[in-house]
All heavy atoms as an XYZ file, in Angstrom:
870
protein
N       0.844     -1.184      0.000
C       0.000      0.000      0.000
C       0.887      1.243      0.000
O       1.873      1.308      0.730
C      -0.896     -0.016      1.225
C      -1.824      1.126      1.289
S      -3.162      0.707      2.421
C      -4.255      2.013      2.082
N       0.524      2.208     -0.808
C       1.307      3.440     -0.923
C       0.760      4.519      0.003
O      -0.448      4.630      0.190
C       1.269      3.959     -2.361
C       1.775      3.038     -3.457
C       1.606      3.699     -4.816
C       3.218      2.667     -3.219
N       1.660      5.313      0.539
C       1.238      6.450      1.355
C       0.754      7.558      0.432
O       1.020      7.547     -0.777
C       2.395      6.979      2.212
O       3.392      7.524      1.339
C       2.988      5.890      3.090
N       0.081      8.522      0.994
C      -0.389      9.667      0.212
C       0.786     10.400     -0.416
O       0.728     10.810     -1.579
C      -1.201     10.632      1.107
O      -2.304      9.907      1.662
C      -1.720     11.809      0.325
N       1.849     10.533      0.337
C       3.052     11.194     -0.165
C       3.640     10.434     -1.354
O       4.073     11.034     -2.341
C       4.070     11.302      0.965
O       5.264     11.861      0.500
N       3.669      9.098     -1.261
C       4.182      8.282     -2.361
C       3.293      8.393     -3.595
O       3.784      8.444     -4.720
C       4.300      6.819     -1.919
C       5.401      6.581     -0.906
C       5.360      5.188     -0.307
O       4.250      4.604     -0.183
O       6.440      4.675      0.038
N       1.986      8.443     -3.383
C       1.050      8.597     -4.497
C       1.249      9.946     -5.177
O       1.209     10.046     -6.401
C      -0.387      8.443     -4.013
C      -0.718      7.032     -3.575
C      -2.107      6.934     -2.978
C      -2.363      5.531     -2.444
N      -3.699      5.390     -1.872
N       1.463     10.983     -4.373
C       1.720     12.314     -4.934
C       3.000     12.313     -5.763
O       3.029     12.842     -6.878
C       1.831     13.359     -3.818
C       0.502     13.645     -3.133
O      -0.560     13.330     -3.715
O       0.530     14.172     -2.006
N       4.055     11.704     -5.218
C       5.331     11.638     -5.931
C       5.201     10.828     -7.216
O       5.771     11.188     -8.253
C       6.405     11.036     -5.028
N       4.438      9.738     -7.159
C       4.227      8.908     -8.341
C       3.505      9.697     -9.424
O       3.873      9.639    -10.599
C       3.434      7.647     -7.967
C       3.221      6.620     -9.067
C       4.553      6.123     -9.627
C       2.394      5.450     -8.539
N       2.498     10.467     -9.027
C       1.789     11.268    -10.037
C       2.709     12.325    -10.644
O       2.623     12.604    -11.838
C       0.518     11.924     -9.484
C      -0.170     12.655    -10.603
C      -0.861     11.945    -11.577
C      -0.052     14.030    -10.755
C      -1.428     12.584    -12.663
C      -0.615     14.674    -11.838
C      -1.304     13.946    -12.788
O      -1.845     14.586    -13.872
N       3.588     12.897     -9.848
C       4.536     13.879    -10.384
C       5.388     13.241    -11.483
O       5.619     13.842    -12.539
C       5.409     14.475     -9.259
C       4.560     15.383     -8.371
C       6.602     15.230     -9.823
C       5.247     15.811     -7.080
N       5.835     12.006    -11.257
C       6.616     11.297    -12.282
C       5.770     11.013    -13.523
O       6.234     11.150    -14.653
C       7.163      9.987    -11.721
C       8.284     10.105    -10.715
C       8.589      8.754    -10.102
C       9.526     10.681    -11.385
N       4.530     10.615    -13.306
C       3.635     10.354    -14.439
C       3.419     11.631    -15.237
O       3.530     11.637    -16.467
C       2.284      9.779    -13.948
C       2.491      8.393    -13.363
C       1.264      9.753    -15.086
C       1.287      7.853    -12.598
N       3.122     12.714    -14.551
C       2.873     13.984    -15.227
C       4.118     14.495    -15.947
O       4.023     15.092    -17.021
C       2.367     15.033    -14.227
N       5.295     14.233    -15.380
C       6.536     14.654    -16.030
C       6.748     13.897    -17.335
O       7.341     14.421    -18.278
C       7.720     14.438    -15.098
N       6.252     12.666    -17.394
C       6.433     11.842    -18.582
C       5.304     12.017    -19.582
O       5.539     12.141    -20.785
C       6.535     10.353    -18.175
O       7.561     10.214    -17.200
C       6.866      9.482    -19.366
N       4.060     12.034    -19.097
C       2.897     12.064    -19.988
C       2.220     13.426    -20.071
O       1.354     13.626    -20.913
C       1.842     11.054    -19.511
C       2.271      9.607    -19.373
C       1.099      8.766    -18.893
C       2.800      9.079    -20.686
N       2.572     14.324    -19.171
C       1.848     15.583    -19.069
C       0.712     15.405    -18.073
O       0.321     14.283    -17.747
N       0.191     16.516    -17.598
C      -0.915     16.451    -16.640
C      -2.119     15.819    -17.327
O      -2.478     16.192    -18.438
C      -1.258     17.857    -16.140
C      -2.280     17.831    -15.036
O      -2.223     16.923    -14.185
O      -3.157     18.719    -15.031
N      -2.721     14.845    -16.688
C      -3.833     14.113    -17.282
C      -4.916     13.931    -16.231
O      -4.702     13.257    -15.223
C      -3.338     12.754    -17.790
C      -4.390     12.026    -18.579
O      -5.359     11.530    -17.946
O      -4.258     11.939    -19.812
N      -6.077     14.527    -16.468
C      -7.164     14.503    -15.498
C      -7.638     13.082    -15.208
O      -7.914     12.735    -14.059
C      -8.336     15.359    -15.984
C      -9.543     15.427    -15.062
C      -9.145     16.014    -13.713
C     -10.643     16.247    -15.698
N      -7.688     12.236    -16.226
C      -8.189     10.876    -16.004
C      -7.251     10.062    -15.116
O      -7.702      9.191    -14.376
C      -8.431     10.159    -17.332
O      -7.238     10.027    -18.063
N      -5.980     10.339    -15.176
C      -5.029      9.655    -14.289
C      -5.007     10.343    -12.928
O      -5.040      9.682    -11.884
C      -3.618      9.625    -14.904
C      -3.617      8.782    -16.194
C      -2.601      9.064    -13.904
C      -2.307      8.807    -16.950
N      -4.962     11.671    -12.931
C      -4.914     12.411    -11.663
C      -6.116     12.082    -10.774
O      -5.988     11.961     -9.559
C      -4.862     13.912    -11.932
C      -4.623     14.727    -10.688
C      -4.353     16.190    -10.960
N      -4.755     16.639    -12.267
C      -5.541     17.687    -12.511
N      -6.006     18.400    -11.520
N      -5.847     18.045    -13.735
N      -7.295     11.897    -11.389
C      -8.489     11.606    -10.596
C      -8.431     10.229     -9.941
O      -9.184      9.942     -9.020
C      -9.744     11.700    -11.471
O      -9.748     10.693    -12.463
N      -7.525      9.378    -10.393
C      -7.357      8.041     -9.813
C      -6.145      7.951     -8.874
O      -5.794      6.869     -8.419
C      -7.226      7.017    -10.932
C      -8.512      6.831    -11.720
C      -8.274      5.979    -12.952
N      -9.514      5.628    -13.606
C     -10.139      6.391    -14.493
N      -9.650      7.578    -14.822
N     -11.266      5.992    -15.055
N      -5.509      9.082     -8.603
C      -4.288      9.096     -7.795
C      -4.491      8.421     -6.442
O      -3.619      7.685     -5.976
C      -3.798     10.531     -7.616
C      -2.497     10.635     -6.873
C      -1.915     12.027     -6.910
C      -2.774     13.020     -6.216
N      -2.106     14.319     -6.022
N      -5.632      8.598     -5.823
C      -5.866      7.994     -4.505
C      -5.903      6.466     -4.574
O      -5.747      5.790     -3.555
C      -7.165      8.516     -3.901
O      -8.265      8.087     -4.685
N      -6.082      5.919     -5.767
C      -6.142      4.469     -5.942
C      -4.807      3.864     -6.388
O      -4.719      2.654     -6.594
C      -7.212      4.118     -6.978
C      -8.607      4.554     -6.566
C      -9.573      4.423     -7.721
O      -9.388      5.023     -8.774
N     -10.585      3.610     -7.517
N      -3.768      4.690     -6.562
C      -2.463      4.165     -6.968
C      -2.025      3.079     -5.992
O      -2.269      3.176     -4.781
C      -1.406      5.268     -6.993
C      -1.509      6.232     -8.152
C      -0.661      7.315     -8.225
C      -2.432      6.079     -9.170
C      -0.718      8.222     -9.281
C      -2.508      6.962    -10.230
C      -1.642      8.035    -10.280
N      -1.367      2.061     -6.535
C      -0.942      0.928     -5.719
C       0.385      0.400     -6.259
O       0.985      1.017     -7.143
C      -2.033     -0.150     -5.716
C      -2.403     -0.577     -7.120
O      -1.540     -0.930     -7.927
N      -3.693     -0.536     -7.429
N       0.824     -0.731     -5.749
C       2.100     -1.298     -6.186
C       2.090     -1.692     -7.659
O       3.123     -1.627     -8.321
C       2.483     -2.494     -5.309
C       2.883     -2.060     -3.918
O       3.446     -0.977     -3.734
N       2.596     -2.883     -2.926
N       0.940     -2.105     -8.177
C       0.846     -2.400     -9.619
C       1.074     -1.134    -10.432
O       1.719     -1.166    -11.474
C      -0.512     -3.024     -9.953
C      -0.661     -4.456     -9.476
C      -1.981     -5.064     -9.924
N      -3.150     -4.264     -9.592
C      -3.821     -4.327     -8.453
N      -3.433     -5.158     -7.504
N      -4.883     -3.572     -8.237
N       0.559     -0.017     -9.939
C       0.757      1.262    -10.620
C       2.239      1.612    -10.638
O       2.763      2.071    -11.653
C      -0.044      2.387     -9.928
O      -1.388      1.958     -9.729
C      -0.028      3.656    -10.753
N       2.908      1.375     -9.525
C       4.352      1.632     -9.441
C       5.085      0.801    -10.490
O       5.957      1.308    -11.207
C       4.894      1.329     -8.025
C       6.413      1.400     -7.993
C       4.291      2.289     -7.016
N       4.723     -0.469    -10.616
C       5.369     -1.343    -11.603
C       5.139     -0.842    -13.026
O       6.065     -0.816    -13.842
C       4.855     -2.776    -11.469
C       5.285     -3.448    -10.183
O       6.259     -2.976     -9.550
O       4.634     -4.444     -9.798
N       3.914     -0.430    -13.320
C       3.591      0.067    -14.662
C       4.372      1.344    -14.966
O       4.940      1.501    -16.047
C       2.064      0.308    -14.807
C       1.744      1.062    -16.083
C       1.308     -1.013    -14.762
N       4.413      2.256    -14.004
C       5.122      3.526    -14.218
C       6.620      3.287    -14.378
O       7.268      3.915    -15.214
C       4.814      4.524    -13.076
C       5.684      5.760    -13.182
C       3.335      4.901    -13.106
N       7.170      2.364    -13.621
C       8.588      2.038    -13.773
C       8.866      1.524    -15.190
O       9.827      1.953    -15.835
C       8.988      0.991    -12.741
C      10.462      0.676    -12.744
C      10.833     -0.253    -11.610
O      10.700      0.161    -10.445
O      11.248     -1.388    -11.905
N       8.021      0.625    -15.672
C       8.181      0.115    -17.038
C       8.041      1.241    -18.063
O       8.769      1.294    -19.049
C       7.156     -0.975    -17.333
C       7.424     -2.260    -16.571
O       8.554     -2.442    -16.073
O       6.490     -3.086    -16.478
N       7.102      2.152    -17.812
C       6.880      3.280    -18.721
C       8.119      4.173    -18.786
O       8.553      4.570    -19.874
C       5.676      4.099    -18.263
C       5.451      5.366    -19.078
S       4.230      6.471    -18.342
C       5.095      7.053    -16.891
N       8.694      4.470    -17.648
C       9.869      5.350    -17.620
C      11.039      4.690    -18.340
O      11.750      5.331    -19.121
C      10.219      5.740    -16.169
C       9.143      6.683    -15.626
C      11.593      6.389    -16.097
C       9.242      6.967    -14.142
N      11.233      3.400    -18.108
C      12.317      2.683    -18.792
C      12.084      2.690    -20.302
O      13.011      2.932    -21.073
C      12.445      1.249    -18.242
C      12.999      1.299    -16.816
C      13.328      0.394    -19.143
C      12.898     -0.012    -16.071
N      10.853      2.449    -20.721
C      10.542      2.457    -22.156
C      10.793      3.835    -22.751
O      11.333      3.959    -23.858
C       9.097      2.035    -22.388
N      10.418      4.875    -22.032
C      10.630      6.232    -22.526
C      12.117      6.562    -22.577
O      12.576      7.219    -23.508
C       9.877      7.239    -21.650
C       9.786      8.593    -22.289
O       9.469      8.705    -23.468
N      10.056      9.630    -21.528
N      12.880      6.089    -21.597
C      14.328      6.320    -21.615
C      14.952      5.629    -22.821
O      15.828      6.176    -23.471
C      14.967      5.795    -20.327
C      14.740      6.701    -19.139
S      15.344      6.033    -17.559
C      16.832      5.195    -17.984
N      14.499      4.423    -23.107
C      15.029      3.697    -24.264
C      14.741      4.459    -25.544
O      15.583      4.560    -26.421
C      14.427      2.288    -24.347
C      14.934      1.374    -23.251
O      15.942      1.718    -22.608
O      14.307      0.319    -23.053
N      13.549      4.993    -25.661
C      13.178      5.752    -26.853
C      14.079      6.977    -27.001
O      14.614      7.234    -28.065
C      11.718      6.176    -26.747
S      11.070      7.020    -28.196
N      14.250      7.706    -25.915
C      15.094      8.890    -25.979
C      16.559      8.538    -26.152
O      17.314      9.289    -26.739
C      14.869      9.759    -24.742
C      13.530     10.456    -24.790
O      13.100     10.896    -25.851
N      12.850     10.522    -23.678
N      16.973      7.376    -25.650
C      18.349      6.920    -25.857
C      18.606      6.675    -27.338
O      19.698      6.945    -27.838
C      18.612      5.651    -25.051
N      17.591      6.186    -28.047
C      17.732      5.985    -29.487
C      17.963      7.310    -30.205
O      18.742      7.382    -31.152
C      16.493      5.291    -30.054
C      16.367      3.866    -29.584
O      17.352      3.255    -29.178
N      15.165      3.331    -29.623
N      17.323      8.345    -29.753
C      17.522      9.666    -30.345
C      18.939     10.153    -30.073
O      19.626     10.641    -30.971
C      16.480     10.667    -29.799
C      15.094     10.296    -30.331
C      16.836     12.101    -30.204
C      13.977     11.076    -29.699
N      19.394     10.010    -28.817
C      20.761     10.412    -28.489
C      21.770      9.642    -29.328
O      22.742     10.200    -29.828
C      21.034     10.194    -26.995
C      20.451     11.266    -26.107
C      20.992     11.184    -24.694
N      20.786      9.895    -24.063
C      19.697      9.533    -23.408
N      18.698     10.367    -23.306
N      19.611      8.339    -22.862
N      21.529      8.347    -29.492
C      22.444      7.523    -30.281
C      22.491      7.997    -31.736
O      23.568      8.068    -32.338
C      22.009      6.058    -30.228
C      22.923      5.127    -30.992
C      22.450      3.687    -30.935
O      21.628      3.334    -30.076
O      22.927      2.901    -31.771
N      21.356      8.352    -32.284
C      21.315      8.837    -33.663
C      22.114     10.125    -33.802
O      22.909     10.286    -34.734
C      19.863      9.067    -34.104
C      19.675      9.639    -35.499
C      20.250      8.703    -36.555
C      18.203      9.887    -35.766
N      21.951     11.031    -32.865
C      22.682     12.296    -32.919
C      24.181     12.056    -32.790
O      24.985     12.629    -33.522
C      22.162     13.275    -31.841
C      20.746     13.728    -32.215
C      23.080     14.477    -31.705
C      20.039     14.516    -31.138
N      24.557     11.159    -31.862
C      25.977     10.832    -31.690
C      26.540     10.267    -32.984
O      27.642     10.629    -33.413
C      26.174      9.849    -30.504
C      27.552      9.220    -30.531
C      25.939     10.570    -29.195
N      25.782      9.385    -33.639
C      26.239      8.821    -34.907
C      26.398      9.894    -35.972
O      27.350      9.871    -36.754
C      25.285      7.726    -35.392
C      25.387      6.471    -34.566
O      26.378      6.233    -33.897
N      24.334      5.670    -34.596
N      25.489     10.841    -36.003
C      25.595     11.934    -36.969
C      26.803     12.819    -36.682
O      27.379     13.410    -37.582
C      24.322     12.785    -36.968
C      23.115     12.155    -37.653
C      21.867     12.983    -37.383
C      23.346     12.025    -39.152
N      27.190     12.885    -35.423
C      28.340     13.697    -35.038
C      29.654     12.932    -35.165
O      30.692     13.404    -34.736
C      28.174     14.203    -33.605
C      27.082     15.238    -33.400
C      26.891     15.527    -31.919
C      27.407     16.521    -34.150
N      29.589     11.747    -35.705
C      30.808     10.986    -35.932
C      31.335     10.284    -34.696
O      32.536     10.128    -34.536
N      30.450      9.884    -33.805
C      30.868      9.094    -32.658
C      31.127      9.881    -31.399
O      31.426      9.307    -30.364
N      31.038     11.188    -31.448
C      31.270     11.982    -30.248
C      30.093     11.814    -29.288
O      28.950     12.051    -29.663
C      31.418     13.461    -30.616
O      31.478     14.245    -29.445
N      30.381     11.384    -28.073
C      29.303     11.200    -27.099
C      29.023     12.482    -26.322
O      28.076     12.544    -25.568
C      29.644     10.067    -26.133
O      30.825     10.386    -25.437
N      29.861     13.482    -26.498
C      29.673     14.755    -25.808
C      29.009     15.743    -26.750
O      29.499     15.972    -27.852
C      31.024     15.328    -25.353
C      31.754     14.467    -24.335
S      30.931     14.447    -22.749
C      31.222     16.099    -22.208
N      27.883     16.280    -26.324
C      27.222     17.309    -27.110
C      27.766     18.656    -26.660
O      27.444     19.135    -25.580
C      25.704     17.261    -26.920
C      24.990     16.045    -27.502
C      23.489     16.143    -27.262
C      25.274     15.909    -28.980
N      28.637     19.216    -27.473
C      29.210     20.510    -27.151
C      28.464     21.581    -27.923
O      27.760     21.300    -28.883
C      30.705     20.554    -27.517
O      30.839     20.245    -28.902
C      31.491     19.544    -26.697
N      28.635     22.784    -27.480
C      27.987     23.919    -28.131
C      28.238     23.864    -29.627
O      29.353     23.633    -30.075
C      28.567     25.216    -27.546
C      27.708     26.399    -27.767
C      26.710     26.472    -26.611
N      26.023     27.741    -26.662
C      24.709     27.820    -26.719
N      23.980     26.751    -26.706
N      24.138     28.982    -26.743
N      27.169     24.012    -30.417
C      27.306     24.010    -31.855
C      27.008     22.672    -32.515
O      27.135     22.525    -33.723
N      26.589     21.655    -31.717
C      26.345     20.332    -32.292
C      25.240     20.362    -33.325
O      25.327     19.705    -34.354
C      26.054     19.298    -31.207
C      24.747     19.505    -30.480
C      24.563     20.175    -29.326
C      23.463     19.019    -30.881
N      23.240     20.162    -28.970
C      22.540     19.463    -29.913
C      22.998     18.281    -31.954
C      21.184     19.176    -29.985
C      21.637     17.988    -32.034
C      20.751     18.432    -31.061
N      24.181     21.143    -33.085
C      23.071     21.194    -34.040
C      23.515     21.825    -35.349
O      23.188     21.345    -36.433
C      21.886     21.955    -33.454
C      20.656     22.072    -34.361
C      20.141     20.699    -34.771
C      19.574     22.868    -33.661
N      24.292     22.882    -35.233
C      24.797     23.542    -36.436
C      25.646     22.571    -37.249
O      25.586     22.553    -38.473
C      25.602     24.779    -36.046
C      25.844     25.723    -37.178
C      26.392     27.039    -36.660
C      26.399     28.053    -37.764
N      26.827     29.359    -37.302
N      26.423     21.749    -36.569
C      27.244     20.760    -37.252
C      26.367     19.772    -38.023
O      26.663     19.435    -39.170
C      28.121     20.018    -36.239
C      29.096     19.053    -36.858
C      30.021     18.456    -35.816
C      30.997     17.492    -36.469
N      31.914     16.916    -35.485
N      25.292     19.325    -37.397
C      24.372     18.409    -38.075
C      23.720     19.103    -39.267
O      23.572     18.511    -40.332
C      23.297     17.880    -37.103
C      23.922     16.920    -36.106
C      22.172     17.175    -37.862
C      22.971     16.452    -35.024
N      23.345     20.345    -39.087
C      22.678     21.074    -40.163
C      23.591     21.281    -41.367
O      23.116     21.481    -42.482
C      22.160     22.421    -39.657
C      21.031     22.342    -38.629
C      20.694     23.728    -38.111
C      19.807     21.654    -39.208
N      24.891     21.226    -41.133
C      25.838     21.397    -42.232
C      26.049     20.108    -43.026
O      26.693     20.124    -44.060
C      27.184     21.902    -41.703
C      27.130     23.335    -41.244
C      28.489     23.804    -40.778
C      28.417     25.257    -40.348
N      29.716     25.764    -39.926
N      25.523     18.987    -42.515
C      25.672     17.733    -43.256
C      24.806     17.806    -44.508
O      23.969     18.696    -44.665
C      25.256     16.514    -42.403
O      23.876     16.632    -42.077
C      26.091     16.404    -41.161
N      24.999     16.868    -45.399
C      24.242     16.904    -46.654
C      22.743     16.804    -46.366
O      22.312     16.186    -45.403
C      24.670     15.754    -47.566
O      24.160     14.541    -47.085
N      21.950     17.405    -47.233
C      20.497     17.371    -47.058
C      19.975     15.941    -47.094
O      19.027     15.609    -46.398
C      19.823     18.211    -48.144
C      20.009     19.689    -47.947
C      19.282     20.482    -49.012
C      19.537     21.954    -48.827
N      18.912     22.767    -49.858
N      20.601     15.092    -47.883
C      20.163     13.695    -47.946
C      20.329     13.010    -46.598
O      19.482     12.242    -46.174
C      20.942     12.923    -49.018
C      20.545     13.347    -50.406
O      19.444     13.846    -50.624
N      21.444     13.151    -51.352
N      21.437     13.279    -45.919
C      21.683     12.664    -44.621
C      20.668     13.162    -43.601
O      20.167     12.395    -42.786
C      23.111     12.957    -44.159
C      23.544     12.120    -42.985
C      25.029     12.270    -42.722
C      25.455     11.317    -41.625
N      26.873     11.403    -41.347
N      20.351     14.446    -43.664
C      19.366     15.007    -42.737
C      17.990     14.402    -42.992
O      17.258     14.068    -42.066
C      19.323     16.547    -42.833
C      20.637     17.124    -42.308
C      18.141     17.115    -42.059
C      20.804     18.601    -42.539
N      17.630     14.201    -44.259
C      16.334     13.606    -44.578
C      16.238     12.178    -44.076
O      15.161     11.696    -43.770
C      16.092     13.643    -46.097
C      15.769     15.018    -46.618
C      15.562     14.980    -48.123
C      15.371     16.386    -48.664
N      15.267     16.399    -50.121
N      17.374     11.489    -43.995
C      17.389     10.097    -43.529
C      17.251     10.001    -42.016
O      16.957      8.934    -41.487
C      18.690      9.411    -43.940
C      18.821      9.189    -45.424
C      20.206      8.683    -45.791
O      20.982      8.334    -44.890
O      20.496      8.658    -46.995
N      17.456     11.116    -41.313
C      17.364     11.101    -39.855
C      15.969     10.679    -39.440
O      14.985     11.045    -40.060
C      17.680     12.483    -39.272
C      19.134     12.854    -39.368
S      19.522     14.541    -38.879
C      18.515     14.832    -37.477
N      15.890      9.908    -38.392
C      14.623      9.381    -37.915
C      14.437      9.787    -36.460
O      14.460      8.952    -35.568
C      14.628      7.858    -38.073
C      13.255      7.263    -37.886
O      12.262      7.990    -38.018
O      13.187      6.054    -37.593
N      14.281     11.088    -36.222
C      14.123     11.595    -34.867
C      12.659     11.501    -34.443
O      11.776     11.912    -35.171
C      14.592     13.051    -34.771
C      16.076     13.281    -34.973
C      16.382     14.761    -34.946
C      16.880     12.559    -33.907
N      12.435     10.958    -33.269
C      11.077     10.796    -32.766
C      10.940     11.366    -31.363
O      10.342     10.739    -30.496
C      10.696      9.316    -32.736
C      10.666      8.681    -34.081
N       9.763      9.017    -35.050
C      11.454      7.723    -34.623
C       9.980      8.282    -36.133
N      11.006      7.501    -35.900
N      11.494     12.533    -31.105
C      11.390     13.109    -29.768
C       9.949     13.264    -29.347
O       9.513     12.746    -28.324
N       9.174     13.958    -30.149
C       7.749     14.108    -29.862
C       7.060     12.763    -30.016
O       6.156     12.433    -29.271
C       7.140     15.157    -30.784
C       5.687     15.421    -30.494
C       5.313     16.072    -29.323
C       4.698     15.019    -31.371
C       3.982     16.307    -29.035
C       3.369     15.247    -31.084
C       3.016     15.895    -29.922
O       1.700     16.113    -29.639
N       7.536     11.990    -30.968
C       6.991     10.653    -31.167
C       7.158      9.790    -29.934
O       6.295      8.972    -29.619
N       8.274      9.944    -29.222
C       8.478      9.189    -27.983
C       7.392      9.545    -26.976
O       6.812      8.666    -26.348
C       9.842      9.504    -27.370
S      11.224      8.774    -28.246
N       7.125     10.833    -26.841
C       6.102     11.267    -25.902
C       4.744     10.711    -26.278
O       4.032     10.150    -25.453
C       6.044     12.798    -25.848
C       4.882     13.391    -25.053
C       5.037     13.063    -23.579
C       4.807     14.875    -25.266
N       4.386     10.844    -27.548
C       3.072     10.392    -28.008
C       2.938      8.882    -27.864
O       1.934      8.378    -27.363
C       2.824     10.830    -29.470
C       1.581     10.182    -30.034
C       2.730     12.344    -29.552
N       3.964      8.153    -28.290
C       3.874      6.694    -28.204
C       3.877      6.227    -26.760
O       3.175      5.274    -26.404
C       4.995      6.021    -29.000
O       6.241      6.281    -28.421
N       4.651      6.895    -25.904
C       4.670      6.529    -24.488
C       3.303      6.752    -23.870
O       2.776      5.891    -23.162
C       5.741      7.333    -23.728
O       7.020      7.044    -24.297
C       5.762      6.988    -22.248
N       2.699      7.893    -24.171
C       1.388      8.188    -23.593
C       0.338      7.210    -24.108
O      -0.450      6.674    -23.332
C       0.969      9.625    -23.898
C      -0.314     10.003    -23.191
C      -0.569     11.480    -23.216
C      -1.774     11.805    -22.360
N      -1.916     13.233    -22.121
N       0.341      6.948    -25.407
C      -0.688      6.057    -25.946
C      -0.525      4.638    -25.431
O      -1.497      3.922    -25.240
C      -0.682      6.081    -27.475
O       0.482      5.480    -27.983
N       0.713      4.233    -25.191
C       0.962      2.869    -24.717
C       0.698      2.704    -23.229
O       0.190      1.676    -22.792
C       2.400      2.472    -25.025
C       2.729      1.088    -24.542
C       4.105      0.658    -24.943
N       4.382     -0.660    -24.395
C       5.583     -1.155    -24.266
N       6.632     -0.461    -24.655
N       5.763     -2.345    -23.758
N       1.037      3.694    -22.422
C       1.053      3.513    -20.979
C      -0.109      4.128    -20.215
O      -0.380      3.740    -19.082
C       2.375      4.023    -20.412
C       3.512      3.211    -20.916
C       4.374      3.543    -21.930
C       3.915      1.915    -20.479
N       5.277      2.538    -22.134
C       5.024      1.524    -21.258
C       3.444      1.052    -19.505
C       5.660      0.305    -21.086
C       4.084     -0.156    -19.328
C       5.173     -0.521    -20.115
N      -0.812      5.084    -20.791
C      -1.921      5.722    -20.067
C      -2.963      4.695    -19.648
O      -3.357      4.635    -18.480
C      -2.559      6.810    -20.926
C      -3.742      7.479    -20.252
C      -4.356      8.537    -21.131
C      -5.609      9.099    -20.499
N      -6.217     10.143    -21.323
N      -3.392      3.870    -20.580
C      -4.421      2.884    -20.234
C      -3.890      1.852    -19.242
O      -4.630      1.377    -18.384
C      -4.962      2.197    -21.498
O      -3.907      1.531    -22.178
N      -2.596      1.514    -19.328
C      -2.014      0.561    -18.382
C      -2.018      1.140    -16.964
O      -2.274      0.418    -15.997
C      -0.599      0.191    -18.804
N      -1.752      2.432    -16.843
C      -1.770      3.077    -15.525
C      -3.182      3.066    -14.961
O      -3.414      2.705    -13.804
C      -1.218      4.520    -15.607
C       0.275      4.485    -15.924
C      -1.479      5.276    -14.309
C       0.858      5.840    -16.304
N      -4.151      3.431    -15.788
C      -5.545      3.457    -15.338
C      -6.004      2.047    -14.957
O      -6.647      1.846    -13.925
C      -6.458      4.079    -16.413
C      -6.128      5.580    -16.537
C      -7.928      3.863    -16.091
C      -6.791      6.278    -17.702
N      -5.658      1.059    -15.772
C      -6.037     -0.325    -15.481
C      -5.404     -0.819    -14.194
O      -6.026     -1.594    -13.456
C      -5.626     -1.239    -16.656
O      -6.252     -0.766    -17.848
C      -6.031     -2.672    -16.410
N      -4.208     -0.354    -13.875
C      -3.531     -0.833    -12.666
C      -4.280     -0.483    -11.388
O      -4.119     -1.158    -10.386
C      -2.106     -0.273    -12.594
O      -2.107      1.093    -12.221
N      -5.092      0.546    -11.413
C      -5.825      0.916    -10.201
C      -7.175      0.230    -10.119
O      -7.824      0.250     -9.072
C      -6.002      2.456    -10.077
C      -4.667      3.150    -10.078
C      -6.910      3.003    -11.151
N      -7.600     -0.389    -11.199
C      -8.911     -1.038    -11.229
C      -8.834     -2.465    -10.694
O      -9.700     -2.938    -10.001
C      -9.487     -1.026    -12.663
C      -9.744      0.412    -13.094
C     -10.761     -1.853    -12.735
C     -10.107      0.564    -14.551
N      -7.779     -3.180    -11.013
C      -7.685     -4.604    -10.645
C      -7.354     -4.780     -9.223
O      -6.653     -4.390     -8.517
C      -6.662     -5.290    -11.513
C      -7.076     -5.373    -12.947
C      -8.065     -4.683    -13.563
C      -6.478     -6.175    -13.955
N      -8.117     -5.009    -14.877
C      -7.157     -5.921    -15.151
C      -5.444     -7.069    -13.959
C      -6.841     -6.540    -16.330
C      -5.123     -7.687    -15.137
C      -5.825     -7.424    -16.309
């Protein structure tokens, strides 16, 4: 069983990942250990998605793992064909994470 403080903290993490969502917030008092498990999986999945974006940028920068000032300008100077081939899903990560995990979070408080 989660304390009120833990439920509040859990919702803060959910909102940081998915944005404020009334349908989830209204169920905050029902958060439980299953909800914690779902949110943990959601955060890991979102980190993996964003890690793919970081990896793509690093590859475009020629293997440099440090993003120093001017990295975007360097990418923009690459050929237009290379830029068109880029498959960045930053917003896509957010949208896919929300569509995949929102219902799982809500379901976790029902069972």
